[in-house]
LOLO-199728 format. One line per field, with one value per residue (C-alpha): residue number from 0; residue in one letter; x, y, z. Coordinates in Angstrom, 1 decimal, always signed. Layout:
n: NUM;...
res: A;...
u: X;...
v: Y;...
w: Z;...
END
This chain:
n: 0;1;2;3;4;5;6;7;8;9;10;11;12;13;14;15;16;17;18;19;20;21;22;23;24;25;26;27;28;29;30;31;32;33;34;35;36;37;38;39;40;41;42;43;44;45;46;47;48;49;50;51;52;53;54;55;56;57;58;59;60;61;62;63;64;65;66;67;68;69;70;71;72;73;74;75;76;77;78;79;80;81;82;83;84;85;86;87;88;89;90;91;92;93;94;95;96;97;98;99;100;101;102;103;104;105;106;107;108;109;110;111;112;113;114;115;116;117;118;119;120;121;122;123;124;125;126;127;128;129;130;131;132;133;134;135;136;137;138;139;140;141;142;143;144;145;146;147;148;149;150;151;152;153;154;155;156;157;158;159;160;161;162;163;164;165;166;167;168;169;170;171;172;173;174;175;176;177;178;179;180;181;182;183;184;185;186;187;188;189;190;191;192;193;194;195;196;197;198;199;200;201;202;203;204;205;206;207;208;209;210;211;212;213;214;215;216;217;218;219;220;221;222;223;224;225;226;227;228;229;230;231;232;233;234;235;236;237;238;239;240;241;242;243;244;245;246;247;248;249;250;251;252;253;254;255;256;257;258;259;260;261;262;263;264;265;266;267;268;269;270;271;272;273;274;275;276;277;278;279;280;281;282;283;284;285;286;287;288;289;290;291;292;293;294;295;296;297;298;299;300;301;302;303;304;305;306;307;308;309;310;311;312;313;314;315;316;317;318;319;320;321;322;323;324;325;326;327;328;329;330;331;332;333;334;335;336;337;338;339;340;341;342;343;344;345;346;347;348;349;350;351;352;353;354;355;356;357;358;359;360;361;362;363;364;365;366;367;368;369;370;371;372;373;374;375;376;377;378;379;380;381;382;383;384;385;386;387;388;389;390;391;392;393;394;395;396;397;398;399;400;401;402;403;404;405;406;407;408;409;410;411;412;413;414;415;416;417;418;419;420;421;422;423;424;425;426;427;428;429;430;431;432;433;434;435;436;437;438;439;440;441;442;443;444;445;446;447;448;449;450;451;452;453;454;455;456;457;458;459;460;461;462;463;464;465;466;467;468;469;470;471;472;473;474;475;476;477;478;479;480;481;482;483;484;485;486;487;488;489;490;491;492;493;494;495;496;497;498;499;500;501;502;503;504;505;506;507;508;509;510;511;512;513;514;515;516;517;518;519;520;521;522
res: M;R;Y;L;F;D;D;Y;V;F;G;T;D;R;R;E;L;R;R;G;A;E;M;I;A;I;A;P;K;V;F;D;L;L;D;Y;L;I;G;N;R;E;R;V;V;S;K;D;D;I;I;T;A;V;W;D;S;R;V;V;S;D;E;A;L;T;T;R;V;N;A;A;R;M;A;I;G;D;S;G;D;E;Q;R;L;I;K;T;L;P;R;K;G;F;R;F;V;G;T;V;R;E;I;H;E;P;A;R;A;A;A;A;S;S;V;P;R;S;A;F;N;A;P;E;K;P;S;L;V;V;L;P;F;A;N;L;S;P;D;P;K;Q;E;Y;F;V;D;G;V;T;E;S;L;T;T;D;L;S;R;M;A;G;I;F;V;I;G;R;N;T;A;F;T;F;K;G;K;Q;I;D;L;E;Q;I;G;R;E;L;G;V;R;Y;V;L;N;G;S;V;Q;R;G;G;D;R;M;R;I;N;V;Q;L;I;D;A;E;T;G;N;H;L;W;A;E;R;F;D;K;P;I;G;D;L;F;D;M;Q;D;E;I;G;S;R;L;A;G;E;L;G;T;E;L;V;T;A;E;A;R;R;A;A;R;A;P;H;P;A;S;M;D;L;Y;F;Q;G;M;A;Y;A;N;R;G;S;D;P;T;S;L;S;Q;A;R;P;F;F;E;Q;A;I;R;L;D;P;G;N;V;E;A;M;I;G;M;A;F;V;D;A;M;R;G;T;S;V;M;T;G;D;R;T;A;R;L;L;A;V;E;A;S;L;I;K;I;L;V;Q;T;P;N;H;A;M;A;H;C;L;M;G;V;T;Q;I;F;T;N;R;A;D;R;G;I;A;E;C;E;R;A;L;A;L;D;R;N;L;A;A;A;H;A;W;I;G;L;G;K;C;Y;L;G;R;A;E;E;T;E;A;C;I;M;N;A;F;R;L;S;P;R;D;N;R;A;S;S;W;M;N;T;A;G;I;A;Q;S;Y;L;A;A;D;E;A;A;A;N;W;F;K;R;S;I;E;T;N;R;N;V;A;A;F;V;H;F;Y;L;A;A;A;L;A;H;L;G;R;I;E;E;A;Q;D;S;M;Q;A;G;L;V;V;D;P;N;F;T;L;S;Q;F;H;A;S;S;P;T;D;H;P;T;C;L;R;Q;R;M;R;I;A;E;G;L;R;K;A;G;L;S;E;D
u: +155.5;+157.8;+158.0;+159.1;+160.5;+162.9;+164.8;+164.6;+162.6;+162.2;+161.3;+160.5;+159.5;+162.9;+164.7;+166.4;+167.2;+167.0;+168.0;+167.0;+169.4;+171.3;+171.1;+172.4;+174.1;+172.3;+173.0;+170.1;+169.5;+169.9;+167.1;+165.0;+165.3;+164.4;+161.7;+160.3;+160.5;+158.6;+156.0;+155.4;+156.0;+153.0;+154.4;+157.0;+158.5;+161.0;+164.2;+162.5;+159.9;+162.9;+164.5;+161.3;+160.6;+164.1;+166.2;+163.3;+163.8;+167.4;+169.9;+171.1;+173.3;+172.7;+175.9;+174.9;+171.4;+172.8;+175.2;+172.5;+170.3;+173.4;+174.0;+170.3;+170.2;+173.8;+172.2;+169.4;+171.4;+170.4;+172.7;+172.7;+172.8;+170.2;+167.7;+165.6;+164.4;+164.9;+164.5;+165.9;+163.5;+165.6;+163.9;+161.4;+162.7;+162.8;+160.3;+160.4;+159.7;+160.2;+157.1;+156.7;+154.2;+153.1;+153.2;+151.2;+152.5;+153.9;+157.7;+157.6;+156.2;+159.2;+160.9;+160.7;+162.9;+166.8;+165.5;+162.1;+159.6;+158.4;+161.5;+160.2;+156.9;+155.7;+155.9;+152.8;+154.4;+155.1;+157.7;+160.2;+162.8;+165.7;+166.7;+170.2;+169.8;+170.8;+174.3;+172.9;+175.9;+178.4;+181.6;+181.4;+183.7;+180.3;+178.8;+180.5;+178.8;+175.1;+175.6;+176.8;+173.4;+171.3;+173.4;+172.5;+169.1;+168.9;+170.3;+168.9;+165.1;+166.2;+166.4;+163.1;+160.2;+157.5;+159.4;+160.8;+163.6;+165.3;+168.7;+171.6;+173.3;+169.5;+168.7;+172.3;+171.3;+169.5;+171.8;+172.1;+169.0;+165.9;+163.4;+159.8;+159.0;+155.5;+157.8;+160.5;+157.7;+156.2;+159.8;+160.5;+157.4;+157.4;+154.8;+156.7;+159.6;+161.6;+163.9;+165.8;+168.5;+171.3;+172.7;+175.8;+176.8;+179.0;+178.9;+175.3;+173.9;+170.3;+168.8;+165.0;+163.4;+159.7;+157.9;+156.0;+153.0;+154.4;+150.9;+149.4;+152.3;+151.0;+153.2;+152.4;+155.1;+158.3;+160.6;+163.8;+166.6;+168.8;+171.3;+174.9;+177.9;+179.7;+181.4;+180.0;+180.2;+178.2;+176.0;+175.1;+174.0;+172.1;+170.1;+169.7;+168.3;+166.2;+164.7;+164.1;+162.4;+159.6;+159.4;+158.5;+155.7;+154.7;+154.8;+152.6;+149.9;+150.1;+149.4;+146.7;+144.7;+145.4;+144.4;+141.2;+140.2;+140.6;+136.9;+138.7;+141.9;+144.6;+146.3;+149.2;+146.6;+144.7;+148.4;+148.8;+145.4;+146.6;+150.0;+148.6;+146.1;+149.4;+151.3;+149.5;+150.3;+150.4;+147.2;+144.3;+142.0;+144.5;+145.8;+141.9;+141.4;+144.8;+144.1;+141.0;+143.0;+145.8;+143.3;+141.8;+145.5;+146.5;+143.0;+143.4;+147.4;+148.7;+151.8;+151.6;+154.8;+154.4;+151.0;+151.6;+154.3;+151.7;+149.2;+152.2;+153.1;+149.5;+149.6;+152.5;+151.8;+148.4;+150.4;+153.0;+150.3;+148.7;+150.4;+148.2;+146.6;+147.5;+150.2;+152.9;+150.3;+149.5;+153.4;+154.1;+151.7;+153.5;+156.6;+155.3;+153.6;+157.5;+159.5;+157.3;+157.7;+161.7;+161.8;+160.6;+162.4;+165.3;+166.4;+163.4;+164.4;+161.0;+160.3;+163.6;+162.8;+159.4;+160.9;+163.0;+160.1;+158.2;+161.3;+162.2;+158.5;+158.9;+162.0;+164.2;+165.5;+169.3;+167.9;+165.5;+168.5;+170.2;+167.3;+167.1;+170.6;+170.4;+167.4;+169.7;+172.3;+169.7;+168.2;+170.4;+167.2;+165.1;+164.7;+162.2;+164.9;+166.9;+164.0;+163.2;+167.3;+166.9;+163.8;+165.4;+168.4;+166.1;+165.2;+168.7;+169.5;+171.2;+168.9;+171.7;+172.3;+168.6;+168.2;+171.0;+169.3;+166.1;+168.1;+169.3;+166.0;+165.1;+168.1;+167.3;+163.2;+162.8;+159.1;+158.1;+154.7;+155.9;+157.4;+155.4;+156.2;+159.7;+159.3;+157.8;+160.4;+162.8;+160.5;+160.7;+164.4;+164.2;+162.1;+164.1;+167.0;+164.9;+165.2;+161.8;+161.6;+163.0;+160.8;+157.7;+158.6;+159.1;+155.5;+153.9;+155.9;+154.3;+151.3;+151.0;+152.1;+149.5;+146.3;+145.4;+148.7;+147.9;+147.3;+151.0;+151.9;+149.8;+150.5;+153.9;+154.0;+151.6;+154.4;+157.1;+154.8;+154.5;+157.9;+158.5;+155.8;+153.3;+150.6;+147.7;+149.1;+149.8;+146.4;+144.9;+147.3;+146.5;+142.9;+143.4;+144.8;+142.0;+139.8;+141.2;+142.5;+139.9;+140.9;+144.4;+146.3;+149.6;+149.8;+148.9;+151.9;+154.3;+153.0;+153.4;+157.0;+159.1;+162.0;+163.5;+166.7;+167.4;+168.6;+165.3;+163.4;+164.6;+164.0;+160.6;+160.0;+160.6;+158.2;+155.5;+156.1;+155.5;+152.0;+151.0;+151.7;+149.6;+146.5;+146.9;+145.2;+147.1;+144.6
v: +67.7;+70.0;+70.2;+73.2;+73.0;+75.1;+77.1;+74.2;+73.1;+69.4;+68.6;+65.0;+66.1;+67.1;+65.4;+68.5;+70.2;+73.5;+75.9;+79.6;+79.4;+77.0;+73.6;+70.9;+68.0;+64.7;+61.0;+59.2;+56.8;+59.7;+61.5;+58.7;+57.9;+62.1;+61.7;+58.7;+59.8;+63.5;+61.4;+59.4;+61.8;+61.8;+58.3;+56.4;+54.3;+51.2;+50.2;+47.2;+50.4;+52.1;+49.0;+48.0;+51.6;+52.6;+49.1;+47.0;+44.6;+43.7;+42.9;+46.2;+46.5;+48.7;+50.5;+51.2;+52.6;+54.8;+56.4;+57.2;+58.3;+60.7;+62.3;+62.8;+64.9;+66.7;+67.9;+69.6;+71.0;+68.6;+66.5;+63.3;+65.5;+68.1;+65.9;+69.0;+67.5;+63.1;+61.9;+58.5;+56.8;+54.2;+50.4;+51.9;+53.9;+57.2;+60.3;+63.6;+65.8;+69.3;+71.6;+70.6;+72.6;+70.8;+72.7;+70.8;+72.5;+71.7;+71.9;+73.8;+76.7;+77.5;+77.6;+81.4;+82.2;+81.4;+80.9;+78.7;+80.7;+77.8;+78.3;+81.0;+80.1;+81.2;+78.3;+78.1;+79.5;+83.6;+84.0;+87.2;+88.8;+91.3;+93.7;+95.0;+98.1;+101.3;+103.2;+106.9;+107.4;+110.3;+107.9;+104.6;+103.2;+102.8;+99.9;+96.8;+98.0;+98.2;+95.1;+93.4;+94.9;+93.2;+90.2;+89.9;+90.3;+87.5;+85.4;+85.7;+85.8;+82.6;+80.8;+81.5;+78.7;+79.1;+82.1;+81.4;+83.7;+84.1;+83.5;+86.3;+85.9;+85.9;+89.2;+90.8;+90.0;+93.4;+95.7;+99.1;+98.5;+100.5;+98.2;+97.7;+95.9;+94.4;+92.9;+91.6;+89.6;+88.3;+87.4;+85.5;+84.4;+86.3;+87.7;+90.4;+92.7;+94.3;+97.3;+100.0;+102.4;+103.1;+106.9;+107.6;+111.5;+112.2;+110.2;+108.9;+106.1;+106.3;+103.5;+103.3;+100.0;+99.4;+96.0;+96.1;+93.2;+92.7;+91.8;+95.0;+97.4;+98.8;+99.5;+97.4;+98.3;+100.9;+101.6;+104.1;+103.7;+106.4;+105.7;+106.9;+104.4;+102.1;+99.2;+98.6;+94.8;+94.9;+97.7;+94.8;+92.1;+94.6;+95.7;+92.8;+91.1;+94.1;+94.1;+90.1;+90.3;+93.0;+91.9;+88.4;+89.9;+92.3;+89.1;+86.7;+89.4;+90.2;+86.6;+86.1;+88.9;+87.2;+84.0;+85.4;+86.7;+82.9;+81.0;+77.6;+78.2;+75.8;+74.2;+77.1;+79.8;+78.6;+78.8;+82.2;+83.3;+81.9;+83.4;+86.9;+86.7;+84.8;+88.0;+90.0;+89.0;+86.1;+87.3;+85.3;+87.1;+86.2;+83.1;+81.7;+83.5;+81.9;+78.0;+77.2;+78.4;+76.0;+73.2;+73.5;+74.0;+70.3;+68.7;+69.7;+68.5;+66.3;+67.4;+70.9;+71.5;+74.8;+74.8;+72.1;+74.4;+77.3;+75.1;+74.5;+77.8;+78.6;+76.1;+77.1;+80.5;+79.4;+77.4;+79.7;+82.4;+79.6;+80.2;+77.6;+74.3;+72.2;+74.5;+71.7;+69.0;+71.4;+72.2;+68.6;+68.0;+70.6;+69.4;+65.7;+67.3;+69.4;+66.3;+64.5;+67.4;+67.4;+63.9;+65.2;+68.8;+68.7;+72.0;+74.0;+76.9;+78.0;+74.2;+74.1;+77.6;+76.3;+73.2;+75.4;+77.5;+74.1;+73.0;+76.4;+76.7;+72.4;+73.2;+72.6;+75.8;+74.8;+72.3;+74.8;+77.4;+75.1;+74.6;+78.3;+78.5;+75.7;+77.8;+81.0;+78.7;+77.9;+81.2;+84.2;+86.4;+84.4;+87.5;+85.6;+83.1;+85.6;+86.6;+83.1;+82.5;+85.4;+84.1;+80.8;+82.7;+84.0;+80.4;+79.3;+82.0;+84.5;+87.1;+89.6;+88.5;+88.8;+92.1;+91.9;+89.0;+91.2;+94.2;+91.4;+90.6;+94.2;+95.1;+92.5;+93.4;+97.0;+97.3;+93.3;+92.6;+90.6;+93.5;+93.3;+89.6;+90.7;+93.5;+91.2;+89.3;+91.9;+92.8;+89.5;+89.8;+93.1;+92.0;+88.6;+91.1;+93.4;+96.5;+97.4;+100.4;+99.4;+96.2;+98.4;+100.5;+97.5;+96.1;+99.4;+99.8;+96.2;+97.3;+100.1;+98.3;+95.6;+96.1;+92.9;+91.3;+87.8;+88.3;+87.9;+91.0;+92.9;+90.6;+91.3;+94.6;+95.0;+93.2;+95.7;+98.8;+97.1;+97.3;+100.8;+101.5;+102.7;+100.8;+102.3;+101.6;+98.2;+97.6;+98.7;+96.8;+93.6;+94.3;+94.8;+91.1;+89.7;+90.8;+88.4;+85.6;+85.8;+82.9;+83.5;+83.1;+83.0;+79.1;+79.1;+81.6;+79.3;+76.1;+77.7;+78.2;+76.7;+76.0;+74.7;+76.5;+77.8;+81.0;+81.5;+80.1;+82.6;+85.7;+84.5;+84.5;+88.2;+88.6;+86.8;+89.2;+92.1;+90.0;+89.9;+94.0;+94.7;+92.5;+88.8;+86.5;+83.1;+80.0
w: +88.7;+90.4;+94.2;+96.1;+99.3;+101.3;+98.3;+96.1;+93.3;+92.3;+89.0;+87.9;+84.4;+83.6;+86.3;+87.8;+91.2;+91.2;+94.1;+92.8;+89.4;+90.3;+88.9;+91.3;+90.2;+91.3;+90.5;+88.8;+91.6;+94.3;+92.4;+92.1;+96.2;+96.9;+94.0;+96.2;+99.7;+98.4;+96.7;+99.7;+102.7;+104.4;+106.0;+106.9;+104.2;+105.2;+103.5;+101.8;+100.3;+99.1;+97.5;+95.6;+94.1;+93.5;+92.6;+91.3;+94.8;+93.6;+96.5;+98.1;+101.3;+103.8;+103.3;+100.1;+101.1;+103.6;+101.1;+98.6;+101.5;+102.7;+99.1;+99.0;+102.4;+100.9;+97.8;+99.5;+102.1;+104.8;+107.1;+109.3;+112.5;+111.4;+109.8;+108.7;+105.5;+105.3;+108.9;+110.0;+112.3;+114.0;+112.9;+111.1;+108.0;+106.4;+105.7;+104.2;+106.9;+104.8;+103.7;+100.2;+97.7;+94.4;+91.2;+88.3;+85.7;+81.7;+82.0;+78.8;+80.7;+82.3;+79.3;+78.2;+81.0;+81.8;+85.2;+85.5;+86.7;+89.0;+90.7;+92.5;+93.1;+97.0;+99.4;+101.8;+104.5;+104.8;+102.2;+102.3;+100.1;+102.4;+99.3;+99.8;+102.1;+100.2;+101.5;+101.8;+103.6;+101.8;+102.2;+100.3;+102.3;+104.4;+101.6;+104.1;+106.6;+104.9;+103.4;+106.6;+108.2;+105.3;+105.7;+109.5;+109.0;+106.2;+108.7;+111.7;+109.7;+107.9;+111.5;+112.5;+112.3;+109.7;+107.5;+104.0;+103.4;+99.7;+100.2;+100.2;+96.9;+94.9;+97.0;+96.3;+92.5;+92.7;+94.5;+93.2;+90.6;+89.7;+90.4;+90.8;+94.3;+93.2;+90.3;+92.5;+94.5;+91.3;+89.9;+93.6;+94.1;+97.6;+99.5;+101.4;+100.5;+102.7;+102.0;+103.8;+103.8;+106.2;+106.8;+109.0;+109.9;+112.2;+115.5;+114.6;+112.6;+110.9;+109.7;+107.6;+107.2;+105.6;+104.9;+101.9;+100.6;+97.2;+96.0;+96.7;+97.0;+100.2;+103.5;+106.0;+108.7;+109.1;+111.8;+112.2;+114.2;+115.5;+117.4;+118.4;+116.8;+118.9;+117.2;+114.0;+113.8;+117.5;+115.7;+112.6;+114.9;+117.1;+114.6;+112.6;+115.7;+116.6;+112.9;+112.8;+116.2;+115.5;+111.9;+113.0;+114.8;+111.6;+109.8;+111.9;+111.9;+108.3;+107.6;+110.1;+108.5;+105.1;+106.8;+108.3;+104.5;+103.6;+102.6;+103.6;+105.8;+106.4;+108.7;+108.6;+108.0;+111.6;+113.2;+112.3;+113.6;+116.8;+117.1;+116.2;+119.4;+121.7;+120.3;+122.2;+125.4;+128.0;+129.5;+130.3;+127.5;+124.9;+125.6;+126.0;+122.2;+120.8;+121.8;+119.6;+116.5;+117.3;+118.1;+114.5;+113.1;+114.9;+114.1;+109.9;+110.1;+113.2;+111.9;+112.1;+114.7;+114.9;+116.1;+118.9;+120.1;+120.1;+122.1;+124.3;+124.8;+125.8;+128.1;+130.0;+130.3;+131.8;+134.1;+135.2;+136.2;+138.6;+142.3;+143.6;+142.8;+139.9;+138.8;+138.8;+137.1;+134.3;+133.6;+133.5;+131.0;+128.6;+129.3;+128.4;+124.8;+124.1;+124.8;+121.8;+120.0;+120.3;+119.2;+116.1;+115.7;+118.2;+117.0;+117.7;+119.7;+121.1;+121.7;+123.9;+125.7;+126.8;+127.9;+129.8;+131.6;+132.7;+134.3;+135.8;+138.1;+138.8;+140.9;+138.3;+137.5;+136.6;+134.0;+132.7;+132.7;+130.6;+128.3;+127.4;+126.6;+124.2;+122.9;+122.5;+121.0;+118.3;+117.9;+119.2;+119.1;+121.6;+124.0;+125.9;+126.8;+128.3;+130.5;+131.8;+132.5;+134.8;+136.8;+137.1;+138.6;+141.3;+142.1;+142.2;+145.1;+142.3;+142.3;+141.7;+138.1;+137.0;+136.1;+133.9;+131.9;+131.6;+129.8;+127.5;+126.6;+126.4;+123.8;+121.8;+121.7;+123.5;+122.6;+123.1;+124.0;+126.8;+128.2;+131.3;+132.2;+132.1;+134.4;+136.8;+136.8;+137.7;+140.4;+141.8;+141.7;+143.7;+146.1;+146.8;+147.5;+149.4;+147.2;+147.7;+146.0;+143.0;+143.1;+143.3;+140.9;+138.5;+139.2;+138.5;+135.3;+134.6;+135.2;+133.3;+130.5;+130.8;+132.9;+132.8;+135.0;+136.8;+140.7;+142.0;+140.5;+142.7;+145.5;+145.3;+144.7;+147.8;+149.9;+148.7;+149.9;+153.1;+153.7;+152.4;+155.2;+152.8;+154.4;+152.6;+149.0;+149.7;+151.0;+147.9;+145.9;+147.9;+147.5;+143.3;+143.6;+145.7;+142.9;+141.0;+143.2;+145.9;+147.7;+148.0;+151.2;+152.8;+153.0;+149.4;+149.0;+150.7;+149.1;+145.4;+146.0;+142.6;+144.6;+147.4;+147.1;+150.9;+150.1;+148.0;+150.4;+153.4;+150.7;+150.4;+154.3;+153.9;+151.1;+153.0;+155.7;+153.5;+152.2;+156.5;+156.8;+153.6;+154.6;+153.5;+156.0;+156.9;+155.8
END
């Protein structure tokens, strides 16, 4: 039996632990402990269970057991702080929580190669290798920059939940070689291959990148960056971040298409189909289409954390778009689910970001900003976290800082599918600052980007236009909002305030006056 997890292969037949082509040295009892934890990964195993199975019920001290568990963690790149793979549950025991794929193959089947073919079987989640980008610049000294772009992108993609990325050292063994991409896919056991080139000419840098389906050879996505050269190290980070963000969306789309063809989709297949709808935007239609897939994924696998977070995202976005009624109750329910998720996976960036969203909209903007900053510490490419921080600052009376946060989000993800919501946040900040022309421009751009915007966008636009003296336009915008939310009134606007900060409340009073001028009724 061989178990695949992360980029490790744990072979019980030969009692080997490999990471790619590297053999990991491991003590016999530590191997037995890992074998038992992985084989019983569907449940929590107690100390007594382990001692009975691994030590034949001999007396073993807690200190000795802890030492072996730490050694097992070290062998597979885990730690007591991270607990990505082996989780300690106080007063209960231990559980192997990594995603595992079982390979039922005779050990001799791998003997034909110096590197076992089974070591590179693709895991169940989308798998990718980032091949070293080609340096097309006439100056060979640019090689270090090209390699830096490849490494930055590999690192950023490795942080993304749900994506398996072949390590940099393995990928760089193909540097400078003539290669067959489909053969690479078979050899490494990955579904997708990303390759590209970098060319520097004068004061400009051009980068081409393409994503290829390793099974069919089909080109799935291509992108080109052509921009002036600034600080090269900053460019490495920016290019890696932008590519990682766009590529993550493309991989979800590709996996959703693959899952839609599966006769019996698994839990992760359903998760990707849900994310494909969620990635279309935060409009009610997309959210309604996404949620059933997450529900089905959780029914198939109650431990599917990504599906849980997908459902929390849908419910949080629905809650934030509600200006009346039970918004707080909805968001507190989402927060309760996120607390449970973070107990299980404390370092999940998106879970922290969504926790921040629920707090920003329930009069705890300072705590919400801190959660979003925690998310960025875990995933520096989480563009949405910047946007939510910007909104939180609005609610703390610091609207003048918001637009810079929005521009940070756009720098990371210039063509993000949630661009319209970021524009809304910028528009709200300008409304709070009485910059009505700028506010109207942001809201109009948002509506042009997404015709299915929430009702509040039309209401805020109406207020800004009314303050500019463009009453007829303001009335038209008001009517557009009332079509979506016909029962909205000034009283409900006041009641919907997500903050009690005095500066923000004064700013909202001016917006209310604009709504009144545009024709919104008091009750």
